[in-house]
C-alpha positions in Angstrom: 4.7 -29.2 -14.1 2.4 -26.6 -12.6 4.0 -24.2 -10.1 2.1 -21.9 -7.8 3.7 -19.0 -5.9 1.9 -17.6 -2.8 2.3 -13.8 -2.1 0.7 -11.6 0.5 0.1 -8.8 -1.9 1.5 -9.0 -5.4 0.4 -5.4 -6.1 2.8 -3.7 -3.8 6.5 -3.1 -4.5 8.8 -5.3 -2.4 11.7 -7.8 -2.6 9.4 -10.8 -2.5 7.2 -9.5 -5.3 10.2 -8.5 -7.4 11.9 -11.8 -7.1 8.8 -13.9 -7.6 7.8 -12.1 -10.8 11.2 -12.6 -12.3 11.4 -16.3 -11.2 7.8 -17.0 -12.4 8.5 -15.5 -15.8 11.6 -17.6 -16.2 9.9 -20.8 -15.1 6.9 -20.1 -17.4 9.1 -20.9 -20.4 8.8 -24.6 -19.6 6.0 -24.9 -17.0 2.6 -23.8 -16.1 3.0 -21.0 -13.5 0.5 -19.0 -11.4 0.9 -16.3 -8.8 -1.7 -16.4 -6.1 -1.9 -13.2 -4.1 -3.8 -13.1 -0.8 -4.8 -9.5 -1.6 -5.2 -7.2 -4.6 -4.7 -3.5 -3.7 -4.0 -2.0 -7.1 -5.0 -2.3 -10.8 -1.5 -3.2 -11.9 1.4 -5.2 -10.5 4.5 -3.0 -9.8 6.8 -5.4 -11.7 6.1 -6.9 -15.1 5.4 -10.6 -15.4 5.2 -12.8 -18.5 1.8 -13.1 -20.1 2.1 -16.9 -19.7 1.9 -16.5 -15.9 -1.6 -16.5 -14.4 -2.2 -14.0 -11.6 -5.1 -14.4 -9.3 -6.1 -12.7 -6.0 -8.1 -14.2 -3.2 -9.5 -10.9 -1.8 -9.9 -7.7 -3.9 -9.5 -4.5 -1.9 -9.7 -2.0 -4.7 -12.6 0.3 -3.7 -13.7 0.9 -7.3 -13.7 -2.8 -8.2 -17.0 -4.7 -8.7 -15.4 -7.5 -6.6 -14.5 -5.2 -3.7 -14.5 -7.3 -0.5 -13.8 -4.6 2.0 -17.4 -4.6 3.2 -17.5 -8.3 3.9 -17.6 -8.9 7.7 -15.0 -11.7 7.6 -12.5 -9.3 6.0 -12.5 -7.3 9.3 -11.8 -10.3 11.4 -8.2 -11.3 11.9 -6.8 -14.5 10.5 -5.8 -17.5 12.7 -2.5 -18.5 11.2 0.9 -17.2 12.3 -0.5 -14.4 14.5 3.0 -13.1 15.3 3.9 -12.2 11.7 4.4 -8.5 11.2 1.9 -8.7 8.4 -0.8 -8.4 11.1 0.4 -4.9 11.9 0.6 -3.8 8.2 -2.0 -2.1 6.1 -3.6 -5.4 4.9 -3.4 -7.9 7.8 -4.4 -11.5 7.1 -8.1 -11.9 7.6 -10.6 -14.7 8.1 -12.0 -14.1 4.7 -8.6 -14.3 3.0 -7.5 -17.4 4.9 -10.7 -19.2 4.1 -10.4 -18.4 0.4 -6.7 -19.4 0.3 -7.4 -22.7 2.1 -10.1 -23.5 -0.4 -7.8 -22.7 -3.3 -5.1 -25.0 -1.9 -7.6 -27.8 -1.5 -8.8 -27.5 -5.1 -5.6 -26.6 -7.0 -4.0 -29.0 -9.4 -0.5 -27.5 -8.8 2.4 -29.9 -8.5 4.6 -27.4 -6.5 3.5 -24.6 -4.2 6.1 -22.0 -3.1 5.4 -19.8 -0.1 7.3 -16.5 0.0 6.6 -14.9 3.4 6.2 -16.1 7.1 2.4 -16.1 7.1 2.3 -17.9 3.7 5.0 -20.4 4.8 3.0 -21.3 8.0 -0.3 -21.4 6.0 1.2 -23.7 3.4 2.5 -26.0 6.1 -1.0 -26.2 7.7 -3.2 -26.2 4.6 -1.1 -27.5 1.8 -2.0 -31.0 0.5 0.3 -33.9 0.9 0.5 -34.4 -2.9 2.0 -31.0 -3.3 5.7 -30.3 -3.2 5.7 -27.6 -0.5 8.6 -25.1 -0.7 9.2 -22.2 1.6 11.4 -19.1 1.0 13.2 -16.8 3.4 13.0 -13.1 2.8 13.9 -12.1 6.4 16.8 -13.4 8.4 15.6 -16.0 10.8 17.4 -14.4 13.8 15.6 -11.0 13.1 12.2 -12.5 14.0 10.8 -12.3 17.5 11.0 -15.5 19.5 7.3 -16.4 19.1 7.4 -16.0 15.3 10.7 -18.0 15.1 9.1 -20.9 17.0 6.1 -20.9 14.6 8.3 -20.7 11.6 10.6 -23.5 12.8 7.5 -25.8 13.3 6.2 -24.9 9.9 9.5 -25.4 8.1 9.9 -28.9 9.5 6.6 -29.9 7.7 7.7 -28.7 4.3 9.6 -30.5 1.6 12.3 -27.8 1.3 13.1 -24.4 2.6 15.2 -22.0 0.5 17.5 -19.3 2.0 19.2 -16.8 -0.3 22.7 -17.3 1.1 24.7 -20.3 2.2 25.4 -18.8 5.6 21.7 -18.4 6.2 21.1 -22.0 5.2 23.7 -23.1 7.6 22.0 -21.1 10.4 18.8 -22.9 9.7 20.5 -26.3 9.8 21.8 -25.4 13.2 18.4 -24.3 14.4 16.6 -27.4 12.9 19.2 -30.2 13.1 16.7 -33.1 13.0 14.0 -31.7 10.7 13.4 -33.9 7.6 13.1 -30.8 5.4 15.7 -30.0 2.8 17.4 -26.8 3.8 19.3 -25.2 0.9 20.3 -21.9 -0.7 19.4 -20.5 -4.1 20.1 -16.8 -4.8 17.7 -14.2 -5.8 17.0 -13.4 -9.5 18.4 -10.4 -11.2 16.9 -9.9 -14.7 18.9 -8.3 -17.5 18.2 -4.5 -17.2 15.2 -3.7 -19.3 16.6 -0.3 -20.0 20.0 1.4 -20.5 22.2 0.8 -17.4 24.1 3.5 -15.6 26.7 5.3 -17.7 28.5 6.4 -14.5 28.5 10.0 -15.7 26.2 11.5 -13.1 27.3 12.7 -9.7 24.6 10.9 -7.7 25.0 8.4 -4.9 22.0 6.1 -4.6 20.7 4.1 -1.6 17.6 1.9 -1.6 15.8 -0.3 0.9 13.4 -0.4 3.8 13.5 2.8 5.8 13.6 1.1 9.2 15.8 1.9 12.2 17.8 -1.4 11.8 19.0 -0.3 8.3 20.9 2.7 9.7 20.3 5.3 7.1 20.9 8.0 9.6 24.5 6.9 9.6 24.6 7.2 5.8 23.5 10.9 6.2 26.2 11.5 8.8 28.8 10.1 6.4 27.5 12.0 3.4 27.7 15.3 5.4 31.4 14.7 5.5 31.5 13.9 1.8 29.8 17.1 0.6 32.3 19.3 2.4 34.9 18.2 -0.1 32.5 17.3 -3.0 29.6 19.8 -2.9 28.6 18.9 -6.5 27.6 15.4 -5.5 24.2 14.4 -4.2 22.6 11.5 -2.4 19.2 10.0 -3.1 17.5 7.6 -0.7 14.7 5.4 -2.1 12.4 3.4 0.1 9.4 3.3 2.3 9.0 2.8 6.0 8.5 4.5 9.3 11.9 6.3 9.2 11.1 8.5 6.1 10.0 11.6 8.0 12.7 11.2 10.7 15.4 11.0 7.9 14.1 14.2 6.4 14.3 15.9 9.7 17.9 14.6 10.0 18.7 16.0 6.5 17.6 19.4 7.8 19.5 19.2 11.0 22.7 18.4 9.1 22.1 21.2 6.6 22.0 18.7 3.7 18.8 20.0 2.2 20.6 21.1 -1.0 22.4 17.7 -1.4 20.0 14.9 -0.2 16.6 13.8 -1.3 14.6 11.2 0.6 12.5 9.7 -2.2 9.6 7.3 -2.3 9.6 3.7 -3.7 9.5 3.7 -7.5 8.4 0.5 -9.2 10.5 -0.6 -10.9 13.6 0.7 -9.3 15.9 -0.2 -12.2 15.6 3.1 -14.1 16.5 4.9 -10.9 19.7 2.9 -10.5 20.6 4.1 -13.9 20.8 7.6 -12.6 23.5 6.8 -10.1 27.3 6.5 -10.2 27.7 4.8 -6.8 25.3 2.6 -4.7 25.5 2.5 -1.0 23.6 -0.4 0.7 22.9 -1.3 4.2 24.2 -4.9 4.7 21.5 -5.4 7.4 21.3 -9.0 8.5 17.5 -8.6 8.6 17.3 -8.6 4.8 19.3 -11.7 3.8 18.4 -11.9 0.1 20.9 -9.3 -1.1 18.3 -8.3 -3.7 19.3 -4.6 -3.5 23.0 -5.4 -3.9 22.5 -7.6 -6.9 20.1 -5.2 -8.6 22.5 -2.2 -8.1 25.3 -4.3 -9.6 23.1 -5.4 -12.5 22.6 -1.8 -13.4 26.3 -1.1 -13.4 27.0 0.6 -10.0 29.9 -0.3 -7.7 28.5 -0.9 -4.3 29.6 0.4 -0.9 28.1 -1.9 1.8 28.3 -2.3 5.5 29.9 -5.6 6.5 26.9 -7.1 8.3 24.6 -9.8 7.3 25.4 -12.8 5.0 24.6 -11.6 1.6 27.2 -8.8 1.2 30.1 -11.2 2.1 28.9 -13.6 -0.6 28.4 -11.0 -3.2 31.1 -8.3 -2.8 34.7 -8.8 -3.6 36.3 -5.7 -2.0 38.2 -3.6 -4.6 36.7 -5.6 -7.5 33.0 -4.9 -7.6 32.6 -2.7 -4.5 33.9 -1.8 -1.1 33.1 -3.0 2.5 33.0 -0.8 5.6 32.9 -2.4 9.0 29.6 -2.3 10.8 31.1 -1.1 14.1 33.1 1.8 15.4 32.9 5.2 13.6 30.9 4.0 10.6 30.3 7.6 9.4 34.0 8.1 9.0 34.8 4.8 7.2 31.8 5.1 5.0 32.7 8.7 4.1 36.2 7.5 3.3 34.9 4.8 1.0 32.6 7.1 -0.9 35.3 9.7 -1.3 37.6 7.0 -2.6 35.2 6.2 -5.4 34.3 9.8 -6.1 37.9 10.8 -6.4 39.1 7.8 -8.4 36.9 7.7 -11.6 39.0 4.9 -13.2 38.6 2.6 -10.2 34.9 3.5 -10.0 34.3 2.5 -13.7 36.4 -0.7 -13.4 34.3 -1.8 -10.4 31.1 -0.9 -12.2 32.1 -3.3 -15.1 33.0 -6.1 -12.7 29.7 -5.5 -10.8 27.7 -6.1 -14.0 29.6 -9.3 -14.7 28.9 -10.4 -11.1 25.2 -9.9 -11.6 25.1 -12.2 -14.6 25.3 -15.2 -12.2 21.8 -14.3 -11.0 19.9 -14.2 -14.3 16.4 -15.7 -13.9 17.0 -18.5 -16.3 19.9 -19.7 -14.2 18.1 -19.4 -11.0 15.0 -21.2 -12.5 17.2 -24.1 -13.4 18.3 -24.4 -9.8 14.7 -24.5 -8.6 13.8 -27.1 -11.2 16.7 -29.2 -9.9 15.3 -28.8 -6.4 11.8 -29.8 -7.5 13.1 -32.9 -9.2 15.3 -33.9 -6.2 12.4 -33.5 -3.8 10.0 -35.4 -6.0 12.6 -38.3 -6.4 13.0 -38.3 -2.6 9.3 -38.7 -2.1 9.2 -41.5 -4.6 12.1 -43.3 -2.9 10.3 -43.0 0.4 7.2 -44.5 -1.0 5.2 -41.3 -0.7 2.8 -40.1 -3.4 4.9 -37.9 -5.7 3.8 -34.7 -7.2 1.8 -35.2 -10.4 3.7 -34.4 -13.6 1.8 -32.0 -15.8 0.4 -34.2 -18.5 -1.4 -33.4 -21.7 -4.4 -31.8 -20.0 -2.2 -29.3 -18.3 -0.3 -28.5 -21.5 -3.6 -28.1 -23.4 -5.0 -25.7 -20.7 -1.8 -23.6 -21.0 -2.1 -23.5 -24.8 -5.7 -22.5 -24.7 -5.0 -19.8 -22.2 -2.2 -18.4 -24.3 -4.3 -18.5 -27.4 -7.1 -16.5 -25.7 -4.6 -13.9 -24.5 -3.0 -13.6 -27.9 -6.2 -13.4 -29.9 -7.9 -11.0 -27.4 -5.9 -7.9 -28.5 -6.5 -8.6 -32.1 -10.3 -8.8 -31.6 -10.7 -6.1 -29.0 -7.8 -3.7 -28.6 -7.3 -2.8 -25.0 -8.7 0.6 -23.9 -5.3 1.7 -22.5 -2.2 0.4 -24.4 1.1 0.6 -22.5 3.8 2.9 -23.9 7.4 3.2 -22.7 9.3 6.4 -23.0 13.1 7.1 -23.0 14.9 10.4 -22.8 17.9 10.3 -25.2 21.3 11.9 -24.7 20.2 15.1 -26.5 16.9 15.3 -24.5 14.6 14.0 -27.2 12.0 11.4 -26.4 11.5 7.9 -27.9 8.2 6.2 -27.3 7.8 2.5 -27.7 4.5 0.7 -28.0 3.6 -2.9 -28.9 2.2 -3.2 -32.5 -0.6 -5.5 -31.3 -2.3 -2.5 -29.7 -3.0 -1.0 -33.1 -6.1 -1.9 -35.0 -6.6 -1.2 -38.7 -5.9 2.2 -40.1 -3.3 4.9 -39.5 -2.4 5.8 -36.0 -0.5 8.6 -34.2 0.7 9.4 -30.7 -1.0 12.6 -29.8 0.4 15.0 -27.2 -2.4 17.1 -25.8 -1.7 20.1 -23.5 -3.6 20.2 -20.2 -4.1 23.9 -20.8 -5.6 24.1 -24.3 -4.9 27.9 -24.3 -1.2 27.4 -24.3 -0.8 25.3 -27.4 -2.4 23.0 -29.9 -2.1 19.2 -29.8 0.9 17.6 -31.5 0.5 14.5 -33.6 3.4 12.0 -34.1 2.7 9.4 -36.8 3.2 5.8 -35.8 4.9 4.0 -38.7 4.3 0.3 -38.7 7.6 -1.7 -38.7 7.6 -4.0 -41.7 10.0 -6.4 -40.0 8.4 -9.6 -39.0 8.0 -10.1 -35.3 8.9 -6.5 -34.3 8.2 -6.3 -30.5 7.8 -2.5 -30.4 7.1 0.4 -32.6 9.2 3.5 -32.0 8.1 7.1 -32.3 10.5 10.0 -31.7 9.8 13.5 -30.4 12.9 15.3 -31.7 14.1 18.1 -29.5 15.9 19.7 -32.5 12.7 20.3 -34.5 9.8 20.2 -32.0 8.7 22.8 -29.4 6.4 22.2 -26.5 4.9 25.0 -24.5 5.7 24.9 -20.8 3.2 22.8 -18.9 1.8 19.3 -18.7 1.0 17.2 -21.7 -1.0 14.0 -21.8 -0.1 11.2 -24.3 -2.8 9.6 -26.2 -3.0 7.0 -29.0 -5.3 8.2 -31.7 -6.5 7.2 -35.2 -5.5 9.8 -37.7 -9.1 9.9 -39.0 -10.2 11.2 -35.6 -12.6 8.3 -34.9 -10.8 6.9 -31.9 -8.5 8.3 -29.2 -7.5 6.9 -25.8 -4.9 7.6 -23.1 -1.9 5.3 -22.9 -0.7 3.6 -19.8 2.8 4.5 -18.6 5.3 1.7 -19.3 9.0 1.8 -18.4 10.2 5.4 -18.1 13.9 6.3 -18.5 15.1 9.8 -17.6 18.7 9.1 -16.5 20.3 11.2 -19.3 18.7 14.4 -17.8 21.3 14.2 -15.0 24.3 13.9 -17.2 26.9 16.7 -17.8 26.0 16.8 -21.5 22.4 17.8 -20.8 23.6 20.4 -18.2 25.9 21.9 -20.8 23.1 22.2 -23.3 21.0 24.1 -20.7 24.0 26.4 -20.0 24.1 27.3 -23.7 20.4 27.3 -24.7 18.4 27.7 -21.5 15.9 25.3 -20.3 14.2 23.1 -22.9 13.4 19.9 -21.0 10.8 17.2 -21.4 10.2 14.8 -18.5 7.9 11.8 -19.0 6.1 10.6 -15.9 3.2 8.4 -14.8 0.1 10.2 -13.6 -1.6 9.0 -10.3 -4.0 7.0 -12.4 -1.2 5.3 -14.3 -1.4 7.1 -17.7 1.6 8.6 -19.5 2.2 12.3 -19.4 5.0 14.8 -20.1 6.2 17.9 -18.1 7.7 20.5 -20.4 9.9 23.3 -19.2 10.7 26.0 -21.7 12.7 29.0 -20.4 15.3 30.4 -22.8 16.6 32.6 -20.0 16.4 31.1 -16.5 17.9 31.5 -13.0 18.3 28.1 -11.4 18.6 28.1 -7.6 21.3 25.7 -6.5 21.6 26.3 -2.8 19.2 28.0 -0.3 20.4 28.6 3.2 19.9 30.8 6.3 22.7 32.6 8.2 22.7 35.7 10.4 19.1 36.7 9.7 19.8 36.5 6.0 18.5 34.2 3.3 21.5 33.2 1.1 20.9 32.0 -2.4 23.3 30.7 -5.0 22.5 29.6 -8.5 23.3 29.5 -12.2 22.1 31.6 -15.1 21.1 29.3 -17.9 20.9 30.4 -21.6 23.0 32.9 -23.4 20.1 35.4 -23.2 20.4 35.3 -19.4 24.1 35.7 -19.3 24.1 38.7 -21.6 23.2 41.2 -18.8 24.0 42.4 -15.3 21.3 42.1 -12.6 20.0 43.3 -9.3 17.9 41.1 -7.1 14.3 42.1 -6.3 11.7 40.8 -3.9 8.2 41.9 -4.9 5.1 41.4 -2.7 2.5 39.4 -4.5 -0.7 41.4 -5.0 1.0 44.7 -4.1 3.8 45.3 -6.7 4.6 48.7 -5.3 6.1 47.0 -2.3 9.6 46.1 -3.5 12.9 45.3 -1.9 16.1 45.4 -4.0 19.7 44.4 -3.3 22.8 43.6 -5.3 23.4 40.4 -7.1 26.9 39.1 -7.8 27.3 37.2 -11.1 30.6 35.7 -12.4 31.7 35.1 -15.9 30.3 31.6 -16.0 26.9 32.9 -14.9 27.0 31.7 -11.3 25.2 34.2 -9.1 24.8 34.8 -5.4 22.3 36.9 -3.4 22.1 37.7 0.3 18.5 38.7 1.3 18.4 40.3 4.8 15.1 39.7 6.6 14.9 43.1 8.2 13.8 45.2 5.2 11.4 42.5 4.0 9.9 42.4 7.5 9.5 46.2 7.4 7.2 45.8 4.3 5.2 43.0 5.9 1.5 43.8 5.5 0.5 42.2 8.8 -0.9 39.0 7.3 0.4 36.0 5.4 2.3 37.3 2.4 4.3 35.9 -0.5 7.3 37.6 -2.0 8.2 36.8 -5.5 12.0 36.5 -6.1 13.5 37.6 -9.3 16.5 39.1 -11.1 16.0 42.4 -13.0 18.5 43.3 -15.6 20.0 46.8 -15.7 19.2 48.9 -18.7 15.8 47.5 -19.5 16.9 43.8 -20.0 14.9 40.8 -19.0 13.2 40.0 -15.7 14.0 36.4 -14.6 12.2 34.6 -11.8 14.3 32.4 -9.6 13.3 28.7 -9.8 14.2 25.1 -9.6 13.4 23.2 -12.8 16.6 21.3 -13.9 17.1 17.6 -13.5 14.8 14.6 -13.8 12.2 15.4 -11.2 8.7 16.3 -12.4 7.7 17.9 -9.2 10.3 19.1 -6.6 7.8 20.5 -4.1 7.2 17.4 -2.0 10.9 16.4 -2.0 12.8 19.6 -1.5 13.4 21.0 2.0 14.1 24.6 2.7 15.2 26.5 5.8 12.4 28.1 7.8 13.7 31.1 9.7 12.2 32.9 12.7 12.8 36.7 12.8 11.9 39.0 15.6 10.5 42.1 13.8 9.1 45.3 15.3 5.5 43.9 15.3 6.4 40.5 16.6 8.0 37.3 15.3 7.8 36.5 11.7 8.4 33.1 10.0 10.1 33.2 6.6 9.6 30.1 4.6 11.0 29.7 1.1 8.9 27.4 -1.1 8.2 26.5 -4.7 5.1 27.4 -6.6 3.3 25.0 -8.9 5.4 26.5 -11.7 8.5 25.8 -9.6 9.3 29.5 -9.1 11.0 30.1 -5.7 9.1 32.5 -3.5 9.5 33.6 0.1 6.4 33.2 2.3 6.1 35.3 5.4 3.7 34.9 8.2 3.2 36.0 11.8 4.5 33.3 14.2 2.4 31.8 16.9 3.0 33.3 20.3 4.4 30.1 21.8 7.0 29.5 19.1 10.6 30.4 20.1 12.8 32.6 18.1 15.0 30.1 16.3 16.0 28.8 13.0 14.3 25.7 11.7 14.4 23.4 8.8 11.2 21.9 7.5 10.1 20.1 4.3 
């Protein structure tokens, strides 16, 4: 049969898009499947989908696209269907243009089944779907979380469908209670959780991960309060919060208020999230009843993390067996205390943590896409049979014509790369346990001749390009060719390097698109031990803003890594770690040097222990005494006694390509002899730590602040 999924925007990361792409890929093994997106806002979808799946957009909102529809008048006029849906307040609200094109598509499509995934799409399908379609709705938000006008619209629309799918049995029961006489089939089918496409978590890091929508209802501020209690006993652990939403900046301010800037990072929304889960040892999830699918829970389990969840909403209770694959904390009372206790329990009991991680992976196997697809096929068959028994026109079985269309489309796709190699092949990159890089690219992207992956420095004065030969795998049906950049034998100058696919005869060269990127091993103790011995030699693959693959190389045989940066009693307090045997071979004094005026220097003592851990207290008063009366930047460094090396303080360890937009530092107000000064630590482009000083505005109070 032919199955169509309706999405609002298939090109933005979200639960509905993630689940739909996984389910569509699984169904495409036996059916003709298409994804119809109301909008297209990016060149690539955030989640991979099988090449057998057709993806089409009704309205293209990419400004550089020749089909850009943003200048059409009807795109600026609001749609008429489901006006209470929150999509109308989002960045791409339903429009008259989009609804008109989608209605025309539903009139003309030869689909047997149409599945709507969000409130606007559900209402639209109920109103504009043809009677010969099987019309299926899905619930990605708890029914009770909608405002009353939207609930009424949804209930009226659901009653006109053939089936409505919730993601938990408790949610399905709630719908039956709300619609006791509706002829629609109300059922539950879980979300999909594909087999991880990369190495799952080893559990060796000391990172707690949280992910979801950063909205007030999710209660992430309570997570921060709880983690503030955890780091008092376990200061070597950190928390990363991934997500998007209106709470992001407020959460960052809260991080500052709690003094957690050295321990917590409020991240964006990576797509896919999987390789980020691999960096964690524990997942903490809000069991908010507003998000009933449990997608985040299942995904974290699939990547091998035990889950700590609040006991609210239906999905956590159906997914978590306390003490087996995770822990519950009650969603009432002093949550920060019970959540902190649960996190401490897992941190302090490694054996229990690893046992729960293994059980979590086995739990996630129940949600593999092929198993979920079989449940949807059973639903489609049941609904078609019910229609036939009622004497209604059943959905059309995809006959020979549909099968031939599918075969022709696949043939065109498979022949296309052989005739015209795409201008930007996709290359995945994985950091190995020793810090080397393994690139993987599909052999179909290579034309005749000999090819290499070329690493080209952005600054050609720093280094020459490096060529890595691509050896064709002689095995039949090899899905990927692998090229290794061996850390033991290769050197990369510090800086950014672009990755290109080039013919060795020099006649063709093109950038490669970034595929799946795995950097979890950069957070493991083995890599940290290597840096302790040898200094910094780290290569971090990353996608550029335009989607191409690049590397950031750090090369510092002697390095002073800043670990904490705080303000207390008009003093900047820094602690850190000397990395590399060259750095630890000396004793040091701390020096602050005014940029542009090297004769202006402030020095103080630096305490270094036998393991290379250092601590520096920088009083603001002498630095203020050297202030030139304008904005100034002080470079911070360690100078060895007896003519040894000069080492700049910096923050370059770990897996982050750019710390500057994520790290928060204390901003201190100091009342100097010529007025108030603001001292603001920050990172340079090279990730050296500097101290910026500027005259404060007259209306600013004398206080201590924390800012990003």
